[in-house]
A tleap script that builds the chain and sets N, CA, C and O, in Angstrom:
source leaprc.protein.ff14SB
mol = sequence {
  NMET VAL ASP HIE LEU VAL PHE PHE ALA VAL
  ARG ASP GLY VAL SER THR GLU ASP VAL GLU
  ASP LEU ILE SER SER ILE GLN ALA LEU LYS
  ASP GLU VAL SER SER THR VAL ASP LEU SER
  VAL GLY GLU ASP PHE SER GLY ARG ALA GLY
  GLU TYR THR HIE ALA LEU PHE ALA ARG PHE
  GLU ASP ARG ALA GLY LEU GLN GLU TYR MET
  GLN HIE PRO ALA HIE LEU ALA VAL VAL GLU
  LYS LEU ASP GLU ARG THR THR GLY ARG ILE
  VAL ALA ASP TYR GLU CPHE
}
set mol.1.N position { 2.584 14.366 -8.178 }
set mol.1.CA position { 1.455 13.561 -7.732 }
set mol.1.C position { 0.924 14.139 -6.422 }
set mol.1.O position { 1.659 14.742 -5.640 }
set mol.2.N position { -0.373 13.937 -6.209 }
set mol.2.CA position { -1.046 14.396 -4.994 }
set mol.2.C position { -1.799 13.217 -4.389 }
set mol.2.O position { -2.544 12.520 -5.079 }
set mol.3.N position { -1.597 13.004 -3.099 }
set mol.3.CA position { -2.353 11.989 -2.365 }
set mol.3.C position { -3.358 12.684 -1.452 }
set mol.3.O position { -3.073 13.719 -0.850 }
set mol.4.N position { -4.526 12.089 -1.372 }
set mol.4.CA position { -5.647 12.589 -0.573 }
set mol.4.C position { -6.025 11.468 0.388 }
set mol.4.O position { -6.440 10.394 -0.049 }
set mol.5.N position { -5.886 11.704 1.687 }
set mol.5.CA position { -6.185 10.709 2.701 }
set mol.5.C position { -7.330 11.200 3.565 }
set mol.5.O position { -7.366 12.362 3.970 }
set mol.6.N position { -8.258 10.311 3.841 }
set mol.6.CA position { -9.393 10.640 4.702 }
set mol.6.C position { -9.585 9.499 5.682 }
set mol.6.O position { -9.657 8.334 5.288 }
set mol.7.N position { -9.667 9.836 6.955 }
set mol.7.CA position { -10.004 8.876 7.997 }
set mol.7.C position { -11.360 9.290 8.537 }
set mol.7.O position { -11.587 10.467 8.815 }
set mol.8.N position { -12.269 8.323 8.688 }
set mol.8.CA position { -13.599 8.663 9.187 }
set mol.8.C position { -14.118 7.585 10.134 }
set mol.8.O position { -13.678 6.436 10.109 }
set mol.9.N position { -15.070 7.998 10.968 }
set mol.9.CA position { -15.661 7.110 11.965 }
set mol.9.C position { -17.153 6.971 11.696 }
set mol.9.O position { -17.886 7.961 11.692 }
set mol.10.N position { -17.598 5.742 11.472 }
set mol.10.CA position { -19.010 5.481 11.245 }
set mol.10.C position { -19.766 5.663 12.561 }
set mol.10.O position { -19.325 5.200 13.613 }
set mol.11.N position { -20.904 6.338 12.487 }
set mol.11.CA position { -21.752 6.571 13.671 }
set mol.11.C position { -22.276 5.240 14.225 }
set mol.11.O position { -22.551 4.307 13.471 }
set mol.12.N position { -22.407 5.174 15.528 }
set mol.12.CA position { -23.081 4.039 16.153 }
set mol.12.C position { -24.508 3.989 15.625 }
set mol.12.O position { -25.156 5.023 15.467 }
set mol.13.N position { -24.988 2.794 15.358 }
set mol.13.CA position { -26.368 2.624 14.905 }
set mol.13.C position { -26.561 2.681 13.405 }
set mol.13.O position { -27.659 2.408 12.922 }
set mol.14.N position { -25.527 3.029 12.651 }
set mol.14.CA position { -25.651 3.030 11.192 }
set mol.14.C position { -25.695 1.576 10.728 }
set mol.14.O position { -24.858 0.765 11.124 }
set mol.15.N position { -26.666 1.258 9.896 }
set mol.15.CA position { -26.853 -0.129 9.463 }
set mol.15.C position { -25.696 -0.597 8.582 }
set mol.15.O position { -25.001 0.201 7.953 }
set mol.16.N position { -25.519 -1.897 8.559 }
set mol.16.CA position { -24.503 -2.510 7.693 }
set mol.16.C position { -24.756 -2.140 6.241 }
set mol.16.O position { -23.816 -1.883 5.488 }
set mol.17.N position { -26.018 -2.114 5.847 }
set mol.17.CA position { -26.365 -1.766 4.464 }
set mol.17.C position { -25.954 -0.338 4.131 }
set mol.17.O position { -25.463 -0.068 3.035 }
set mol.18.N position { -26.156 0.580 5.082 }
set mol.18.CA position { -25.759 1.972 4.838 }
set mol.18.C position { -24.242 2.130 4.775 }
set mol.18.O position { -23.736 2.946 4.005 }
set mol.19.N position { -23.516 1.358 5.574 }
set mol.19.CA position { -22.050 1.389 5.511 }
set mol.19.C position { -21.594 0.827 4.168 }
set mol.19.O position { -20.716 1.403 3.525 }
set mol.20.N position { -22.179 -0.289 3.738 }
set mol.20.CA position { -21.819 -0.889 2.444 }
set mol.20.C position { -22.130 0.066 1.298 }
set mol.20.O position { -21.357 0.167 0.345 }
set mol.21.N position { -23.265 0.771 1.384 }
set mol.21.CA position { -23.625 1.756 0.366 }
set mol.21.C position { -22.604 2.891 0.326 }
set mol.21.O position { -22.206 3.334 -0.752 }
set mol.22.N position { -22.185 3.357 1.493 }
set mol.22.CA position { -21.185 4.418 1.558 }
set mol.22.C position { -19.877 3.965 0.915 }
set mol.22.O position { -19.295 4.687 0.105 }
set mol.23.N position { -19.421 2.778 1.274 }
set mol.23.CA position { -18.161 2.249 0.723 }
set mol.23.C position { -18.269 2.095 -0.794 }
set mol.23.O position { -17.345 2.458 -1.522 }
set mol.24.N position { -19.383 1.561 -1.268 }
set mol.24.CA position { -19.581 1.397 -2.716 }
set mol.24.C position { -19.588 2.740 -3.437 }
set mol.24.O position { -19.034 2.874 -4.528 }
set mol.25.N position { -20.220 3.729 -2.816 }
set mol.25.CA position { -20.257 5.071 -3.420 }
set mol.25.C position { -18.859 5.665 -3.512 }
set mol.25.O position { -18.510 6.301 -4.506 }
set mol.26.N position { -18.065 5.455 -2.473 }
set mol.26.CA position { -16.681 5.952 -2.495 }
set mol.26.C position { -15.883 5.230 -3.579 }
set mol.26.O position { -15.162 5.867 -4.348 }
set mol.27.N position { -16.008 3.907 -3.642 }
set mol.27.CA position { -15.261 3.137 -4.648 }
set mol.27.C position { -15.617 3.571 -6.066 }
set mol.27.O position { -14.759 3.583 -6.949 }
set mol.28.N position { -16.872 3.924 -6.283 }
set mol.28.CA position { -17.326 4.326 -7.618 }
set mol.28.C position { -16.668 5.621 -8.083 }
set mol.28.O position { -16.605 5.888 -9.283 }
set mol.29.N position { -16.179 6.425 -7.147 }
set mol.29.CA position { -15.542 7.696 -7.530 }
set mol.29.C position { -14.338 7.483 -8.444 }
set mol.29.O position { -14.020 8.349 -9.258 }
set mol.30.N position { -13.671 6.346 -8.317 }
set mol.30.CA position { -12.497 6.081 -9.159 }
set mol.30.C position { -12.883 6.121 -10.637 }
set mol.30.O position { -12.126 6.624 -11.467 }
set mol.31.N position { -14.060 5.590 -10.960 }
set mol.31.CA position { -14.503 5.569 -12.356 }
set mol.31.C position { -15.290 6.815 -12.738 }
set mol.31.O position { -15.324 7.196 -13.908 }
set mol.32.N position { -15.919 7.448 -11.759 }
set mol.32.CA position { -16.785 8.589 -12.051 }
set mol.32.C position { -16.025 9.902 -12.207 }
set mol.32.O position { -16.486 10.804 -12.906 }
set mol.33.N position { -14.866 10.016 -11.562 }
set mol.33.CA position { -14.087 11.252 -11.619 }
set mol.33.C position { -12.821 10.965 -12.424 }
set mol.33.O position { -11.937 10.243 -11.963 }
set mol.34.N position { -12.740 11.525 -13.611 }
set mol.34.CA position { -11.671 11.171 -14.550 }
set mol.34.C position { -10.270 11.500 -14.049 }
set mol.34.O position { -9.302 10.876 -14.484 }
set mol.35.N position { -10.141 12.457 -13.152 }
set mol.35.CA position { -8.806 12.834 -12.671 }
set mol.35.C position { -8.250 11.873 -11.620 }
set mol.35.O position { -7.100 12.012 -11.202 }
set mol.36.N position { -9.051 10.906 -11.192 }
set mol.36.CA position { -8.610 9.965 -10.153 }
set mol.36.C position { -7.678 8.924 -10.755 }
set mol.36.O position { -8.068 8.165 -11.643 }
set mol.37.N position { -6.441 8.895 -10.264 }
set mol.37.CA position { -5.448 7.923 -10.727 }
set mol.37.C position { -5.640 6.598 -10.004 }
set mol.37.O position { -5.583 5.536 -10.624 }
set mol.38.N position { -5.865 6.655 -8.706 }
set mol.38.CA position { -6.063 5.452 -7.899 }
set mol.38.C position { -6.944 5.815 -6.717 }
set mol.38.O position { -6.955 6.961 -6.266 }
set mol.39.N position { -7.680 4.833 -6.219 }
set mol.39.CA position { -8.543 5.060 -5.069 }
set mol.39.C position { -8.806 3.736 -4.374 }
set mol.39.O position { -9.075 2.723 -5.020 }
set mol.40.N position { -8.726 3.755 -3.062 }
set mol.40.CA position { -9.110 2.588 -2.270 }
set mol.40.C position { -9.735 3.071 -0.972 }
set mol.40.O position { -9.454 4.173 -0.502 }
set mol.41.N position { -10.586 2.230 -0.402 }
set mol.41.CA position { -11.247 2.547 0.859 }
set mol.41.C position { -11.477 1.239 1.596 }
set mol.41.O position { -11.727 0.205 0.975 }
set mol.42.N position { -11.394 1.284 2.923 }
set mol.42.CA position { -11.637 0.071 3.685 }
set mol.42.C position { -11.754 0.333 5.163 }
set mol.42.O position { -11.497 1.433 5.652 }
set mol.43.N position { -12.155 -0.724 5.868 }
set mol.43.CA position { -12.315 -0.664 7.311 }
set mol.43.C position { -10.990 -0.983 7.989 }
set mol.43.O position { -10.286 -1.911 7.591 }
set mol.44.N position { -10.659 -0.211 9.008 }
set mol.44.CA position { -9.438 -0.452 9.768 }
set mol.44.C position { -9.566 -1.763 10.540 }
set mol.44.O position { -10.557 -1.986 11.236 }
set mol.45.N position { -8.567 -2.620 10.414 }
set mol.45.CA position { -8.576 -3.882 11.148 }
set mol.45.C position { -7.528 -3.914 12.256 }
set mol.45.O position { -7.487 -4.858 13.045 }
set mol.46.N position { -6.689 -2.896 12.318 }
set mol.46.CA position { -5.571 -2.922 13.261 }
set mol.46.C position { -5.937 -2.445 14.656 }
set mol.46.O position { -5.299 -2.817 15.641 }
set mol.47.N position { -6.972 -1.615 14.729 }
set mol.47.CA position { -7.316 -1.030 16.014 }
set mol.47.C position { -6.412 0.130 16.411 }
set mol.47.O position { -6.540 0.659 17.515 }
set mol.48.N position { -5.500 0.532 15.529 }
set mol.48.CA position { -4.550 1.606 15.836 }
set mol.48.C position { -5.014 2.968 15.359 }
set mol.48.O position { -4.300 3.957 15.522 }
set mol.49.N position { -6.211 3.035 14.766 }
set mol.49.CA position { -6.698 4.286 14.193 }
set mol.49.C position { -7.519 5.104 15.192 }
set mol.49.O position { -8.190 6.064 14.811 }
set mol.50.N position { -7.463 4.730 16.445 }
set mol.50.CA position { -8.229 5.458 17.451 }
set mol.50.C position { -9.707 5.357 17.160 }
set mol.50.O position { -10.235 4.264 16.961 }
set mol.51.N position { -10.375 6.493 17.135 }
set mol.51.CA position { -11.818 6.521 16.926 }
set mol.51.C position { -12.226 6.288 15.478 }
set mol.51.O position { -13.405 6.063 15.204 }
set mol.52.N position { -11.283 6.336 14.549 }
set mol.52.CA position { -11.603 6.230 13.129 }
set mol.52.C position { -11.746 4.766 12.727 }
set mol.52.O position { -10.890 3.936 13.033 }
set mol.53.N position { -12.837 4.467 12.040 }
set mol.53.CA position { -13.151 3.085 11.675 }
set mol.53.C position { -12.746 2.737 10.245 }
set mol.53.O position { -12.563 1.563 9.926 }
set mol.54.N position { -12.606 3.740 9.384 }
set mol.54.CA position { -12.340 3.515 7.964 }
set mol.54.C position { -11.334 4.539 7.440 }
set mol.54.O position { -11.122 5.596 8.034 }
set mol.55.N position { -10.723 4.190 6.309 }
set mol.55.CA position { -9.784 5.104 5.662 }
set mol.55.C position { -9.998 5.072 4.153 }
set mol.55.O position { -10.398 4.061 3.575 }
set mol.56.N position { -9.717 6.212 3.545 }
set mol.56.CA position { -9.823 6.388 2.098 }
set mol.56.C position { -8.502 6.947 1.596 }
set mol.56.O position { -7.934 7.859 2.197 }
set mol.57.N position { -8.018 6.392 0.490 }
set mol.57.CA position { -6.822 6.894 -0.179 }
set mol.57.C position { -7.194 7.181 -1.622 }
set mol.57.O position { -7.789 6.335 -2.289 }
set mol.58.N position { -6.850 8.364 -2.110 }
set mol.58.CA position { -7.040 8.692 -3.524 }
set mol.58.C position { -5.794 9.417 -4.025 }
set mol.58.O position { -5.178 10.195 -3.296 }
set mol.59.N position { -5.438 9.151 -5.271 }
set mol.59.CA position { -4.240 9.757 -5.877 }
set mol.59.C position { -4.627 10.479 -7.161 }
set mol.59.O position { -5.476 10.025 -7.928 }
set mol.60.N position { -3.967 11.633 -7.369 }
set mol.60.CA position { -4.211 12.478 -8.534 }
set mol.60.C position { -2.874 12.918 -9.120 }
set mol.60.O position { -1.856 12.943 -8.428 }
set mol.61.N position { -2.892 13.260 -10.395 }
set mol.61.CA position { -1.664 13.716 -11.063 }
set mol.61.C position { -1.161 15.026 -10.470 }
set mol.61.O position { 0.046 15.241 -10.363 }
set mol.62.N position { -2.098 15.911 -10.080 }
set mol.62.CA position { -1.703 17.240 -9.613 }
set mol.62.C position { -2.827 17.847 -8.777 }
set mol.62.O position { -3.878 17.235 -8.588 }
set mol.63.N position { -2.592 19.038 -8.290 }
set mol.63.CA position { -3.589 19.723 -7.459 }
set mol.63.C position { -4.872 20.009 -8.236 }
set mol.63.O position { -5.965 19.974 -7.672 }
set mol.64.N position { -4.737 20.288 -9.517 }
set mol.64.CA position { -5.928 20.544 -10.333 }
set mol.64.C position { -6.820 19.300 -10.392 }
set mol.64.O position { -8.046 19.411 -10.380 }
set mol.65.N position { -6.209 18.134 -10.456 }
set mol.65.CA position { -6.973 16.882 -10.440 }
set mol.65.C position { -7.714 16.688 -9.133 }
set mol.65.O position { -8.869 16.261 -9.124 }
set mol.66.N position { -7.055 17.001 -8.030 }
set mol.66.CA position { -7.709 16.932 -6.726 }
set mol.66.C position { -8.868 17.918 -6.677 }
set mol.66.O position { -9.942 17.585 -6.176 }
set mol.67.N position { -8.665 19.112 -7.186 }
set mol.67.CA position { -9.725 20.122 -7.175 }
set mol.67.C position { -10.920 19.663 -7.995 }
set mol.67.O position { -12.064 19.868 -7.589 }
set mol.68.N position { -10.667 19.040 -9.153 }
set mol.68.CA position { -11.763 18.493 -9.972 }
set mol.68.C position { -12.556 17.468 -9.168 }
set mol.68.O position { -13.787 17.483 -9.170 }
set mol.69.N position { -11.852 16.591 -8.492 }
set mol.69.CA position { -12.469 15.564 -7.647 }
set mol.69.C position { -13.320 16.200 -6.551 }
set mol.69.O position { -14.457 15.787 -6.324 }
set mol.70.N position { -12.770 17.200 -5.876 }
set mol.70.CA position { -13.461 17.834 -4.757 }
set mol.70.C position { -14.762 18.511 -5.195 }
set mol.70.O position { -15.714 18.583 -4.419 }
set mol.71.N position { -14.806 19.004 -6.424 }
set mol.71.CA position { -15.974 19.740 -6.917 }
set mol.71.C position { -16.940 18.868 -7.722 }
set mol.71.O position { -18.021 19.322 -8.095 }
set mol.72.N position { -16.559 17.635 -7.985 }
set mol.72.CA position { -17.378 16.754 -8.823 }
set mol.72.C position { -18.688 16.405 -8.100 }
set mol.72.O position { -18.671 16.135 -6.899 }
set mol.73.N position { -19.816 16.407 -8.812 }
set mol.73.CA position { -21.102 16.088 -8.192 }
set mol.73.C position { -21.131 14.724 -7.487 }
set mol.73.O position { -21.773 14.585 -6.446 }
set mol.74.N position { -20.445 13.724 -8.040 }
set mol.74.CA position { -20.418 12.404 -7.397 }
set mol.74.C position { -19.693 12.471 -6.058 }
set mol.74.O position { -20.103 11.822 -5.096 }
set mol.75.N position { -18.616 13.253 -5.993 }
set mol.75.CA position { -17.899 13.422 -4.727 }
set mol.75.C position { -18.764 14.180 -3.725 }
set mol.75.O position { -18.808 13.820 -2.548 }
set mol.76.N position { -19.445 15.216 -4.174 }
set mol.76.CA position { -20.303 15.993 -3.284 }
set mol.76.C position { -21.426 15.126 -2.712 }
set mol.76.O position { -21.826 15.317 -1.563 }
set mol.77.N position { -21.937 14.175 -3.499 }
set mol.77.CA position { -22.956 13.244 -3.009 }
set mol.77.C position { -22.378 12.327 -1.930 }
set mol.77.O position { -23.056 12.011 -0.951 }
set mol.78.N position { -21.131 11.903 -2.109 }
set mol.78.CA position { -20.463 11.077 -1.098 }
set mol.78.C position { -20.263 11.879 0.184 }
set mol.78.O position { -20.447 11.349 1.280 }
set mol.79.N position { -19.894 13.131 0.058 }
set mol.79.CA position { -19.711 13.982 1.241 }
set mol.79.C position { -21.012 14.076 2.032 }
set mol.79.O position { -20.988 14.065 3.262 }
set mol.80.N position { -22.142 14.169 1.341 }
set mol.80.CA position { -23.431 14.189 2.033 }
set mol.80.C position { -23.645 12.909 2.832 }
set mol.80.O position { -24.092 12.953 3.978 }
set mol.81.N position { -23.325 11.769 2.223 }
set mol.81.CA position { -23.455 10.489 2.934 }
set mol.81.C position { -22.504 10.437 4.124 }
set mol.81.O position { -22.876 9.958 5.195 }
set mol.82.N position { -21.280 10.927 3.943 }
set mol.82.CA position { -20.334 10.960 5.052 }
set mol.82.C position { -20.871 11.815 6.193 }
set mol.82.O position { -20.766 11.438 7.360 }
set mol.83.N position { -21.444 12.961 5.858 }
set mol.83.CA position { -22.000 13.850 6.883 }
set mol.83.C position { -23.116 13.157 7.659 }
set mol.83.O position { -23.234 13.340 8.871 }
set mol.84.N position { -23.928 12.368 6.975 }
set mol.84.CA position { -25.058 11.687 7.606 }
set mol.84.C position { -24.629 10.475 8.436 }
set mol.84.O position { -25.232 10.186 9.470 }
set mol.85.N position { -23.595 9.771 7.990 }
set mol.85.CA position { -23.293 8.450 8.552 }
set mol.85.C position { -22.027 8.373 9.390 }
set mol.85.O position { -21.709 7.318 9.940 }
set mol.86.N position { -21.305 9.476 9.491 }
set mol.86.CA position { -20.058 9.449 10.259 }
set mol.86.C position { -20.057 10.547 11.313 }
set mol.86.O position { -20.798 11.526 11.225 }
set mol.87.N position { -19.199 10.354 12.317 }
set mol.87.CA position { -19.125 11.336 13.398 }
set mol.87.C position { -18.012 12.344 13.184 }
set mol.87.O position { -18.006 13.404 13.809 }
set mol.88.N position { -17.103 12.035 12.335 }
set mol.88.CA position { -16.008 12.963 12.100 }
set mol.88.C position { -15.044 12.443 11.072 }
set mol.88.O position { -14.998 11.251 10.767 }
set mol.89.N position { -14.266 13.378 10.539 }
set mol.89.CA position { -13.264 13.022 9.528 }
set mol.89.C position { -12.004 13.821 9.788 }
set mol.89.O position { -12.031 14.920 10.341 }
set mol.90.N position { -10.919 13.237 9.375 }
set mol.90.CA position { -9.663 13.974 9.305 }
set mol.90.C position { -9.146 13.786 7.887 }
set mol.90.O position { -9.153 12.677 7.354 }
set mol.91.N position { -8.701 14.873 7.286 }
set mol.91.CA position { -8.276 14.845 5.884 }
set mol.91.C position { -6.868 15.400 5.786 }
set mol.91.O position { -6.531 16.388 6.438 }
set mol.92.N position { -6.048 14.756 4.966 }
set mol.92.CA position { -4.707 15.262 4.677 }
set mol.92.C position { -4.476 15.138 3.170 }
set mol.92.O position { -4.766 14.104 2.568 }
set mol.93.N position { -3.953 16.201 2.577 }
set mol.93.CA position { -3.579 16.216 1.166 }
set mol.93.C position { -2.113 16.613 1.097 }
set mol.93.O position { -1.687 17.577 1.734 }
set mol.94.N position { -1.345 15.857 0.316 }
set mol.94.CA position { 0.068 16.220 0.172 }
set mol.94.C position { 0.549 15.916 -1.234 }
set mol.94.O position { 0.036 15.035 -1.924 }
set mol.95.N position { 1.540 16.669 -1.623 }
set mol.95.CA position { 2.143 16.557 -2.942 }
set mol.95.C position { 3.494 15.870 -2.799 }
set mol.95.O position { 4.227 16.109 -1.839 }
set mol.96.N position { 3.814 15.020 -3.758 }
set mol.96.CA position { 5.144 14.370 -3.721 }
set mol.96.C position { 5.698 14.218 -5.104 }
set mol.96.O position { 6.800 13.697 -5.274 }
savepdb mol mol.pdb
quit
């Protein structure tokens, strides 16, 4: 199994509607990318994430599944939204 973790920070001034659209687009990836085993995304409520306001978790059977996800047009569209609406991301992928 492969886990894909992304922490991101929403830019100041991004509207609530644009944040909701981003979250909905991320959630839709679970159904749009067949290799996705599980996916969740949400806003950090603990205050322990430093500058990062949100986190994404996605799980795949193997590295090939992650690669399919990374190259999928729906994922690439989400990356564009992330680039427009966030100030930065940190990504970690690991196999277990």
